[in-house]
C-alpha positions as CSV (number, residue, x, y, z in Angstrom):
1,M,-43.9,-52.7,40.7
2,K,-41.1,-53.9,39.4
3,P,-38.4,-51.1,38.4
4,K,-37.8,-51.5,35.3
5,R,-41.8,-51.2,34.5
6,L,-41.6,-48.0,36.5
7,T,-39.0,-46.7,34.7
8,L,-40.7,-47.7,31.1
9,I,-43.7,-45.7,32.7
10,S,-41.6,-42.9,33.5
11,L,-40.1,-42.7,30.3
12,I,-43.4,-43.0,28.1
13,L,-44.5,-40.4,30.8
14,L,-41.9,-37.9,29.8
15,G,-42.4,-38.2,26.4
16,T,-45.5,-37.3,26.1
17,I,-45.1,-34.7,28.2
18,L,-42.1,-33.4,26.1
19,A,-44.5,-33.7,23.1
20,S,-47.4,-32.2,25.0
21,T,-45.0,-29.2,25.4
22,G,-43.5,-29.2,21.7
23,A,-46.8,-29.0,20.1
24,I,-48.3,-26.5,22.1
25,I,-45.4,-24.2,21.3
26,A,-45.7,-24.7,17.7
27,L,-49.6,-24.4,17.6
28,S,-49.2,-20.8,19.9
29,A,-49.6,-17.4,17.9
30,N,-46.1,-15.5,17.5
31,E,-45.6,-12.5,18.4
32,I,-45.8,-9.1,17.2
33,K,-43.1,-6.9,18.3
34,A,-44.2,-4.0,19.1
35,K,-41.8,-0.2,18.9
36,V,-43.0,2.1,22.0
37,K,-41.9,5.5,22.5
38,W,-43.3,7.8,25.6
39,L,-43.6,11.0,25.3
40,P,-42.4,12.9,27.1
41,K,-39.8,10.2,27.2
42,S,-37.7,11.6,30.8
43,W,-39.9,12.9,34.1
44,G,-39.2,14.5,37.3
45,W,-40.1,11.8,39.9
46,D,-41.3,15.2,42.2
47,G,-43.4,16.5,39.3
48,T,-47.0,16.1,38.5
49,P,-47.1,13.3,35.8
50,P,-48.7,14.6,32.5
51,S,-51.9,13.8,31.8
52,P,-52.7,12.0,29.3
53,W,-48.9,10.5,29.1
54,D,-48.9,9.6,25.5
55,A,-47.7,6.1,24.2
56,E,-46.6,6.4,20.3
57,L,-46.8,2.6,19.2
58,S,-45.9,1.3,16.5
59,L,-45.9,-2.4,15.0
60,P,-43.6,-3.7,12.1
61,S,-45.6,-4.5,8.6
62,Y,-49.2,-3.4,10.0
63,T,-51.2,0.0,10.3
64,P,-53.3,1.6,12.9
65,D,-56.4,0.7,11.9
66,Q,-55.4,-3.3,12.4
67,I,-55.2,-2.8,15.6
68,D,-57.4,-3.5,18.5
69,T,-57.9,-0.4,20.7
70,T,-59.6,-2.2,23.5
71,T,-57.3,-4.6,23.8
72,I,-54.0,-2.5,24.5
73,L,-53.2,-2.5,28.1
74,L,-50.0,-0.8,30.1
75,E,-47.9,-3.1,32.2
76,G,-51.0,-5.3,31.1
77,T,-53.3,-3.9,33.9
78,H,-54.0,0.0,32.9
79,S,-56.4,0.6,29.9
80,P,-55.9,3.6,28.1
81,S,-57.4,6.9,29.6
82,A,-59.2,8.1,25.6
83,T,-59.5,6.4,22.4
84,P,-55.9,5.5,20.5
85,Y,-55.9,7.5,17.6
86,P,-53.3,7.8,14.4
87,S,-50.0,10.1,14.7
88,G,-50.5,11.9,11.2
89,H,-46.9,10.9,11.4
90,G,-46.4,7.5,9.4
91,P,-48.0,4.1,10.5
92,K,-47.9,5.0,14.2
93,M,-50.6,4.5,16.7
94,I,-50.8,7.7,19.6
95,V,-52.1,5.7,22.6
96,P,-53.2,8.0,25.9
97,F,-52.9,7.0,29.0
98,N,-53.9,8.6,32.5
99,G,-50.2,9.6,34.0
100,W,-51.0,8.4,37.4
101,D,-51.4,5.3,36.0
102,V,-47.8,5.6,34.1
103,K,-46.3,7.0,37.4
104,A,-47.4,3.9,39.5
105,A,-46.2,1.5,37.1
106,I,-42.8,3.7,37.0
107,A,-43.1,3.1,41.2
108,T,-43.6,-0.6,40.9
109,K,-39.8,-0.4,39.3
110,L,-38.5,2.2,40.9
111,P,-35.8,1.0,43.8
112,E,-36.5,1.7,47.2
113,H,-35.3,0.6,50.7
114,M,-38.2,0.7,53.6
115,G,-40.6,2.4,51.3
116,I,-38.0,5.4,50.4
117,F,-37.7,5.6,46.5
118,I,-33.6,6.0,46.0
119,P,-32.5,8.8,44.9
120,G,-31.5,8.7,40.9
121,R,-31.5,8.5,37.7
122,Y,-33.0,5.6,36.0
123,R,-34.6,4.0,32.4
124,I,-37.2,2.3,33.5
125,E,-39.3,0.2,30.7
126,L,-42.2,0.0,30.5
127,E,-44.9,-2.5,28.3
128,L,-47.3,-1.9,26.1
129,S,-49.2,-5.0,25.0
130,G,-52.7,-5.9,22.7
131,Y,-54.0,-7.4,19.8
132,L,-55.1,-6.9,15.9
133,L,-58.2,-7.1,15.0
134,P,-60.0,-10.7,14.0
135,A,-60.2,-9.5,10.5
136,Y,-55.9,-9.5,10.6
137,G,-55.8,-13.0,12.9
138,E,-55.7,-11.3,16.0
139,E,-52.2,-11.6,16.5
140,P,-50.9,-10.5,19.8
141,F,-47.8,-7.7,20.1
142,R,-45.8,-6.2,22.5
143,G,-43.6,-3.7,23.3
144,I,-41.4,-2.3,25.4
145,G,-40.7,1.7,25.9
146,I,-38.3,3.6,28.0
147,I,-39.2,6.2,30.1
148,T,-35.6,8.0,32.0
149,V,-37.3,8.8,35.6
150,T,-35.2,11.1,38.1
151,V,-36.1,11.0,41.9
152,P,-34.7,13.3,43.6
153,E,-32.2,13.5,47.2
154,S,-36.1,13.9,48.9
155,G,-37.3,10.3,47.7
156,G,-40.4,11.2,46.1
């Protein structure tokens, strides 16, 4: 093929790809920003994790009964250890997780050297995600909560 024809074909393909990408972004669901607060919010790595380890979840403009609790995940992997329930203090939901699941999620984010965690105090961000019920549009939500973890000199 001639170089001019190849250039024209390349430009057409590039335009098609850009238009498709723009359409996908425009049609994708808007993600709701969730607020997450971990209870307890600090913990020592050498201790037994609390079980359940509760996450207080709230979504602006939505109530707990609009959340599909079967879709809630910690770090995209761990499901709650029991059915989430309203907190009784405003439009918040308590989402209980197995403490060992939370510890496993924390472990993936702690700095380590040769398999040993580096001693120190770390602010670990853990993500909760899920969807609203179908009656409310099945909109996705995602939020980050912080747990302060102290790793002792022994390295945990």
